[in-house]
C-alpha positions in Angstrom: 6.5 -65.9 -154.6 5.0 -64.3 -151.5 2.0 -66.0 -149.9 1.2 -63.1 -147.6 -2.4 -62.0 -147.4 -3.1 -58.5 -146.2 -6.5 -58.0 -144.5 -7.6 -54.4 -145.2 -10.9 -54.5 -143.4 -12.0 -57.5 -141.3 -15.4 -55.9 -140.4 -14.6 -55.5 -136.7 -15.4 -51.8 -136.6 -18.8 -52.4 -138.3 -19.6 -55.3 -136.0 -18.7 -53.3 -132.9 -20.9 -50.4 -134.1 -23.9 -52.6 -134.9 -23.5 -54.5 -131.6 -23.3 -51.2 -129.6 -26.3 -49.8 -131.4 -28.3 -53.0 -130.6 -27.3 -52.8 -126.9 -28.3 -49.2 -126.8 -31.7 -49.9 -128.3 -32.2 -52.8 -125.9 -31.2 -50.7 -122.9 -33.6 -48.0 -123.9 -36.5 -50.5 -124.1 -35.5 -51.9 -120.7 -35.4 -48.4 -119.2 -38.9 -47.7 -120.6 -40.2 -50.9 -119.2 -38.6 -50.4 -115.7 -39.9 -46.8 -115.6 -43.4 -48.1 -116.3 -43.2 -50.7 -113.6 -41.9 -48.2 -111.1 -44.7 -45.7 -112.0 -47.3 -48.5 -111.7 -46.5 -49.3 -108.1 -45.4 -45.8 -106.9 -47.5 -44.5 -104.0 -49.5 -41.5 -105.1 -50.6 -38.5 -103.1 -50.2 -35.5 -105.4 -48.6 -37.5 -108.3 -45.4 -35.5 -108.2 -43.2 -38.5 -107.3 -44.8 -40.8 -109.9 -44.5 -38.1 -112.6 -40.8 -37.5 -111.8 -39.8 -41.1 -112.4 -37.7 -41.4 -115.5 -34.9 -43.4 -117.1 -31.6 -42.5 -118.8 -28.8 -44.3 -120.5 -25.6 -43.5 -118.5 -22.8 -44.7 -120.8 -24.2 -47.0 -123.4 -23.9 -50.0 -121.2 -26.0 -49.0 -118.2 -29.6 -47.8 -117.9 -30.8 -45.9 -114.8 -34.3 -45.4 -113.5 -34.9 -42.9 -110.8 -36.3 -39.6 -109.7 -35.0 -36.2 -108.6 -37.7 -35.6 -106.0 -36.0 -35.0 -102.7 -38.4 -37.1 -100.6 -38.3 -40.2 -102.9 -35.6 -41.9 -100.7 -37.9 -41.7 -97.7 -40.8 -43.3 -99.6 -38.6 -46.0 -101.0 -36.7 -46.8 -97.8 -39.0 -45.6 -95.1 -38.1 -43.6 -92.0 -38.3 -44.2 -88.3 -41.9 -43.0 -88.5 -43.1 -44.3 -91.8 -42.9 -47.8 -93.3 -41.1 -48.2 -96.6 -43.1 -48.2 -99.8 -40.5 -49.4 -102.4 -41.2 -48.7 -106.0 -37.8 -48.5 -107.6 -36.2 -51.7 -106.2 -39.2 -53.9 -107.1 -39.3 -52.4 -110.6 -35.7 -53.6 -111.0 -35.7 -56.9 -109.2 -39.1 -58.4 -110.0 -38.9 -58.1 -113.8 -35.4 -59.4 -114.5 -36.6 -62.1 -116.9 -38.6 -59.6 -118.9 -35.5 -57.3 -119.1 -33.3 -60.3 -120.2 -35.9 -61.1 -122.9 -35.9 -57.5 -124.2 -32.1 -57.5 -124.5 -32.1 -60.9 -126.2 -34.6 -59.7 -128.7 -32.5 -56.5 -129.3 -29.5 -58.6 -130.0 -31.4 -60.8 -132.4 -31.6 -63.8 -130.2 
């Protein structure tokens, strides 16, 4: 008598898909929140820079917030003639606990 048990489906694929989807949802929510924080503190002259701030999921495990406006780096980091007026770095660093809470909630924790 053979006591061998064959496992046909252990649920790993389904678990990985569900986990990946939860991470993606959480990252999207983090991106939206970070985008909002950056826009809230972005210096405004014409509104072009603030309106250009957006977020995107890069690969399912990373979310990016940024802008394609060419002068954004000079506003964020300053120049020899202008003081920096950061809006992206604070949006990321000053809200870490909020972002952790969003991800915990997305993962059901």
